[in-house]
C-alpha positions in Angstrom: -9.8 1.6 1.0 -13.1 1.9 -0.8 -16.2 4.0 -0.3 -19.5 4.6 -2.1 -22.6 6.7 -1.6 -25.4 5.2 -3.7 -28.9 5.0 -2.1 -30.3 2.8 -4.9 -27.4 0.3 -5.0 -26.2 -2.6 -2.9 -23.4 -0.6 -1.4 -21.9 -3.4 0.7 -21.6 -5.7 -2.3 -19.9 -3.0 -4.4 -17.5 -2.4 -1.5 -16.8 -6.1 -1.2 -15.7 -6.2 -4.9 -13.8 -3.0 -4.6 -11.8 -4.5 -1.7 -11.1 -7.6 -3.8 -9.3 -5.3 -6.3 -7.3 -3.8 -3.4 -6.4 -7.0 -1.5 -2.7 -6.5 -2.5 -2.6 -3.4 -0.3 -3.3 -5.4 2.9 -3.9 -9.0 3.9 -4.1 -8.8 7.7 -7.7 -7.9 8.2 -10.7 -6.7 6.2 -13.9 -4.8 7.1 -17.0 -3.0 5.7 -19.1 -0.4 7.5 -22.5 0.7 6.2 -25.0 3.4 7.2 -28.7 2.9 6.8 -30.5 6.2 7.6 -27.6 7.2 9.8 -27.6 3.8 11.7 -24.0 2.5 11.5 -23.2 -1.2 11.2 -19.6 -2.5 10.9 -18.3 -6.0 10.3 -14.5 -6.6 10.4 -12.2 -9.5 11.2 -8.7 -10.8 10.7 -8.1 -12.5 7.3 -8.5 -11.9 3.6 -11.7 -10.3 2.1 -12.9 -13.7 1.0 -12.3 -15.1 4.5 -14.1 -12.4 6.4 -17.2 -12.1 4.2 -19.7 -14.5 2.7 -23.1 -14.1 1.0 -25.0 -14.1 4.3 -22.8 -11.5 6.0 -23.1 -9.2 2.9 -26.9 -9.6 2.9 -27.0 -8.2 6.4 -25.1 -5.0 5.5 -27.7 -2.7 4.1 -27.6 1.1 3.7 -27.1 4.1 1.4 -23.4 4.5 2.0 -20.5 2.0 2.7 -16.8 2.1 3.3 -14.3 -0.8 3.3 -10.7 -1.4 4.3 -8.0 -4.1 4.0 -5.3 -3.6 6.6 -1.6 -3.6 6.3 -0.3 -2.6 9.7 2.2 0.2 10.2 1.2 1.3 13.7 -0.3 -1.2 16.1 -0.2 -5.0 15.9 -2.3 -7.3 13.8 -5.1 -7.9 16.2 -8.9 -7.6 15.9 -9.1 -4.3 17.8 -7.0 -2.7 15.1 -9.0 -4.0 12.2 -10.8 -1.4 10.2 -13.1 0.4 9.6 -12.9 1.6 13.2 -16.1 2.9 14.8 -15.8 5.8 17.2 -18.7 7.0 19.3 -17.9 10.6 20.2 -19.6 13.6 21.9 -20.7 15.0 18.6 -21.2 12.1 16.2 -20.4 8.5 15.5 -17.7 7.9 12.9 -16.6 4.8 11.0 -13.2 5.3 9.4 -10.6 3.6 7.3 -7.1 5.0 7.0 -4.1 4.4 4.7 -0.8 6.0 5.8 1.0 6.7 9.1 0.9 9.7 11.4 4.2 11.0 12.7 2.7 12.9 15.6 0.5 10.0 16.9 2.2 10.0 20.4 1.4 13.7 20.9 -2.2 13.3 19.7 -2.8 10.3 21.9 -1.7 12.2 24.9 -3.9 15.2 24.0 -7.0 13.0 23.5 -6.3 11.2 26.8 -6.1 14.5 28.6 -9.5 15.4 27.0 -11.0 12.2 28.5 -11.4 10.4 25.1 -11.3 6.7 25.4 -9.3 4.8 22.8 -9.7 1.1 22.3 -7.1 0.3 19.7 -3.3 0.7 19.5 -3.3 2.1 15.9 -2.9 5.7 14.9 -6.1 5.5 12.8 -8.4 5.7 15.8 -7.0 9.1 16.7 -8.3 10.5 13.4 -11.8 9.1 14.0 -11.7 10.4 17.6 -10.9 13.9 16.6 -13.8 14.1 14.2 -16.3 12.3 16.5 -15.6 14.6 19.4 -15.6 18.0 17.6 -19.1 19.6 17.9 -18.6 21.8 14.8 -20.4 20.9 11.6 -18.9 17.8 10.0 -16.9 19.5 7.2 -15.4 21.9 9.8 -14.6 19.1 12.2 -12.8 17.2 9.5 -10.8 20.3 8.5 -9.9 20.9 12.1 -8.7 17.3 12.5 -6.6 17.6 9.4 -4.9 20.7 10.8 -3.8 18.6 13.9 -2.5 15.6 11.9 1.1 15.3 10.7 2.3 12.6 8.3 0.4 10.5 5.8 -3.3 10.0 5.8 -5.7 9.1 3.0 -9.0 8.5 4.7 -12.5 7.2 3.9 -15.2 7.6 6.5 -18.9 7.6 7.2 -20.5 10.2 9.5 -24.0 11.6 9.7 -25.1 9.3 6.8 -22.5 10.8 4.5 -19.4 9.5 2.7 -16.3 11.5 3.6 -12.9 11.2 2.0 -9.8 13.4 2.6 -6.0 13.4 2.0 -3.0 14.9 3.7 -1.4 18.0 2.2 1.6 16.0 0.8 -0.6 13.4 -0.9 1.7 10.6 0.3 -0.9 7.8 -0.4 -3.1 7.7 -3.5 -6.9 8.4 -3.2 -9.1 8.7 -6.3 -12.7 9.9 -6.9 -15.0 8.0 -9.3 -18.6 7.7 -10.2 -21.1 5.1 -11.3 -23.6 7.2 -13.2 -24.4 9.9 -10.6 -23.2 8.0 -7.5 -19.9 8.9 -5.9 -17.1 6.3 -5.4 -13.7 6.7 -3.8 -10.8 4.2 -3.7 -7.1 3.9 -3.0 -6.4 2.9 -6.6 -8.1 3.2 -10.0 -8.1 -0.6 -10.4 -10.9 -0.8 -7.8 -13.0 1.7 -9.8 -12.5 -0.4 -12.9 -13.6 -3.6 -11.3 -17.0 -2.1 -10.1 -17.6 -0.4 -13.4 -17.0 3.1 -12.1 -15.5 5.9 -14.2 -12.4 7.6 -12.8 -13.2 11.3 -12.3 -9.9 12.6 -10.8 -7.4 12.3 -8.0 -8.6 13.7 -4.6 -6.1 16.6 -4.3 -3.7 16.7 -1.4 -5.3 18.6 1.5 -8.8 18.2 0.0 -12.1 17.0 1.6 -14.8 15.4 -0.5 -18.3 14.7 1.0 -21.1 12.9 -0.7 -24.6 12.8 0.7 -28.3 13.7 0.0 -27.2 17.1 -1.2 -24.8 15.7 -3.8 -21.0 15.9 -3.9 -19.1 18.8 -2.2 -15.4 19.3 -2.3 -13.3 21.8 -0.3 -9.6 22.5 0.1 -9.0 22.2 3.8 -5.2 22.5 3.7 -2.9 24.2 1.2 -1.1 21.4 -0.7 2.7 21.4 -0.3 4.7 22.4 -3.4 4.6 19.6 -5.9 3.3 17.1 -3.3 5.1 13.9 -2.1 3.5 10.9 -3.7 5.2 7.7 -2.4 7.7 6.4 -5.0 7.4 2.9 -3.5 3.8 2.9 -4.9 5.3 3.2 -8.4 7.9 0.4 -8.2 6.2 -2.0 -5.7 2.9 -1.4 -3.9 0.3 -0.3 -6.5 -1.3 -2.8 -8.8 0.2 -2.5 -12.3 -3.2 -1.8 -13.9 -3.7 1.2 -11.7 -2.9 4.8 -12.6 -1.0 7.0 -10.1 -1.5 10.7 -10.8 -2.5 9.8 -14.3 0.5 7.6 -15.0 -0.1 3.9 -15.7 1.9 1.8 -13.2 2.6 -1.0 -15.6 4.0 1.3 -18.2 6.2 3.0 -15.6 7.6 -0.3 -14.5 8.4 -1.4 -18.1 10.2 1.9 -18.5 12.2 1.1 -15.3 13.3 -2.2 -16.9 14.3 -0.5 -20.1 16.3 2.1 -18.3 17.9 -0.6 -16.2 19.0 -2.4 -19.3 20.6 0.8 -20.6 22.4 1.4 -17.3 23.4 -2.2 -16.5 23.2 -4.6 -19.4 24.1 -8.2 -19.1 25.1 -11.0 -21.5 22.6 -13.8 -21.0 20.3 -16.3 -22.7 17.2 -15.6 -20.6 15.5 -12.8 -18.6 13.2 -13.9 -15.9 11.2 -11.9 -13.3 10.7 -12.6 -9.6 6.9 -12.9 -10.0 4.8 -11.0 -9.8 6.3 -7.7 -8.8 9.4 -7.9 -11.1 7.4 -8.9 -14.2 6.9 -5.5 -15.9 10.5 -4.4 -15.4 11.7 -7.8 -16.7 9.6 -7.3 -19.8 11.3 -3.9 -20.3 14.8 -5.3 -19.7 14.2 -8.2 -22.1 12.7 -5.9 -24.8 15.5 -3.4 -24.6 18.3 -5.9 -25.0 16.6 -8.5 -27.2 17.1 -11.3 -24.7 14.2 -13.8 -24.6 11.8 -13.3 -21.7 10.9 -16.5 -19.7 8.6 -17.3 -16.8 11.6 -19.3 -15.5 10.3 -19.2 -11.9 6.8 -20.4 -11.4 5.0 -18.8 -8.4 2.4 -20.6 -6.3 -0.1 -17.7 -6.2 -2.1 -19.4 -3.4 0.8 -19.0 -0.9 0.4 -15.6 0.6 0.0 -14.6 4.2 -1.5 -17.6 6.0 -2.6 -18.5 9.5 -1.3 -22.0 9.0 2.4 -22.2 9.5 4.6 -24.7 7.7 6.1 -27.5 9.7 9.8 -27.7 10.2 10.5 -29.8 7.1 8.5 -27.4 4.9 10.1 -24.4 6.6 13.5 -25.9 5.7 12.4 -25.9 2.1 12.0 -22.1 2.5 11.4 -20.3 -0.7 10.1 -23.4 -2.5 6.8 -22.8 -0.9 6.4 -19.9 -3.3 8.7 -20.5 -6.2 9.9 -23.4 -8.4 12.3 -23.1 -11.3 11.6 -24.5 -14.8 14.0 -27.0 -16.3 14.9 -24.5 -19.1 17.2 -22.6 -16.8 19.8 -25.4 -16.8 23.0 -24.5 -18.5 21.8 -20.9 -19.2 23.1 -17.5 -18.3 20.1 -15.8 -16.6 19.2 -12.3 -15.7 16.8 -12.2 -12.7 14.8 -8.9 -12.4 13.1 -7.8 -9.2 11.7 -4.5 -8.0 13.7 -4.2 -4.8 15.9 -5.9 -2.2 15.2 -5.1 1.4 16.7 -7.7 3.8 18.3 -9.8 1.0 17.4 -13.3 2.4 14.7 -14.1 -0.2 16.9 -12.9 -3.1 19.8 -15.1 -1.8 17.6 -18.2 -1.7 16.2 -17.6 -5.2 19.8 -17.2 -6.6 20.8 -20.4 -4.9 17.7 -22.2 -6.2 18.5 -21.2 -9.7 22.1 -22.4 -9.4 20.8 -25.7 -7.9 18.6 -26.0 -11.0 21.7 -25.8 -13.2 21.9 -22.1 -14.2 25.4 -21.3 -15.4 25.3 -17.6 -14.3 22.7 -15.6 -12.3 22.8 -11.9 -12.9 20.5 -9.9 -10.6 19.0 -6.6 -11.7 16.8 -4.4 -9.4 14.4 -1.8 -10.9 14.9 0.6 -8.0 17.8 2.1 -6.1 18.9 0.5 -2.9 16.3 0.7 -0.1 18.3 2.2 2.8 15.8 4.2 5.0 12.8 3.7 7.2 9.4 4.7 6.0 7.3 6.9 8.3 4.3 7.2 6.0 2.7 3.8 5.7 5.1 1.2 4.3 6.2 -1.4 6.9 9.8 -1.7 6.0 12.5 -3.4 8.0 14.5 -1.5 10.5 17.5 0.2 8.8 19.9 -2.1 10.6 18.2 -5.1 8.9 18.2 -3.5 5.4 21.0 -5.2 3.6 22.0 -2.1 1.5 21.9 0.4 4.4 25.5 -0.2 5.4 26.8 -2.4 2.5 28.2 -1.5 -0.9 26.6 -3.0 -4.0 29.5 -5.5 -4.3 29.0 -6.5 -0.6 25.3 -7.1 -1.3 26.2 -9.1 -4.4 28.5 -11.3 -2.3 25.8 -11.9 0.3 23.2 -13.0 -2.3 25.9 -14.9 -4.2 24.9 -13.6 -7.6 27.2 -13.5 -10.6 26.6 -9.8 -10.8 24.2 -7.2 -9.3 23.0 -3.8 -10.4 20.3 -1.4 -9.2 18.4 1.3 -11.2 19.7 4.8 -10.6 17.7 7.4 -8.8 17.4 9.5 -12.0 16.4 6.4 -13.9 13.6 5.6 -11.5 12.2 9.1 -11.4 12.4 9.4 -15.2 10.3 6.2 -15.5 7.5 7.7 -13.4 7.3 10.7 -15.7 6.9 12.8 -12.5 9.3 15.5 -11.3 11.5 14.4 -8.4 10.2 17.2 -6.3 6.7 15.7 -6.4 7.8 12.3 -5.0 8.6 11.1 -1.5 11.9 9.1 -1.8 12.7 8.9 1.9 13.3 5.1 1.9 15.9 5.6 -0.9 17.6 8.8 0.3 16.8 9.2 4.0 15.5 12.7 3.2 12.0 13.1 4.4 9.3 15.7 3.6 8.3 16.2 7.2 9.8 16.0 10.7 10.0 12.3 11.7 10.1 10.5 15.0 13.4 9.5 16.4 12.0 6.1 17.2 9.5 4.8 14.5 8.3 2.0 16.8 5.4 0.2 15.2 4.2 -1.3 18.5 4.8 1.7 20.7 1.2 1.9 21.9 0.9 -1.8 22.8 0.7 -2.8 26.5 4.1 -3.4 28.0 3.3 -7.1 28.5 2.3 -7.7 24.9 
């Protein structure tokens, strides 16, 4: 998410470039909403930022304030109606809103809003937040605070209402949200890398439970909810989701991932000639592992960076090639003992294919090292992980996982090692996907598509 209040700037263009820096956080849809003297215009569609917007479309988005969003669905399917920013026309005001996270009480809220006669057009939980604010006739800041008191789970939000930029965060601080400025103009973003790209200075993190509003009267901040003790910033952000050049709570992500690799080398060394990452997510940890043991670092696997999520599906023959659409090994792996470093294993199928590819390329041994503990639990706060039954480590020992991926050896980073690398106390991090211990009550059935029509 990205938002800016800057009456003298091209806010849509700033938001476009901000979203470019945040494309890694969602590739299903993209959108920008602007407000020109309180008249809202929103443009959103399925696809990447560069597919949704061009010069002509940006030229038509004029105003004093803008917000943008790239979607990664965790509640509701990937369809146009769920693309964001969502626009909600309510009894009190019109709200454009982008949301990162996942509500754990979405079912109850949906029933309450339905009983109040509020019409919902999407199947995501994000629209519920917009509807609460749009239909509350209290002043804007009070309406936002009242909505926050009814929400449970993870929500970092950017919104436009009454010609003002609004940003707020849940009391646990599950998902990152940072405040910046370009001279005197307010900017908010999911990660600091977006502020860097548009030339904004990072001011501070938006605190858990805080509301920030920017408008004609300047910038106001208020603590709507008491933050939980220590917070619960998602640890998955540290080892996978966030961009390495971002800072999370003041900690540079790249440095944390290098430290994960160094600690992994201390906990589970290997005798080998080459260390290579699964690019790009395993690269910093592989650098740390290589550095700690003095084993040469190699690209080893070359990634085709133009193969991401695509609307064009490979034909049967290309599908049979599988992982080769994304990776191709270099000849230097032949005859070598190799350590392959990645950030996580979820289902295990991709790791198994990569191990086999390296053996097919002539590797003598393939040792797999993972810079996080085994992923064993569902995420209820905004990461679309597999069902626990599909997670390879949820019911298998490390040795059984090794047998499945057919590696020479396999080791994971310890829980203590991961937390130590973040330089954050364990009590300030949500580690539910690694421990099955959650900071909130969670639904018995975390069905992503529970609000879709039965025929869908």
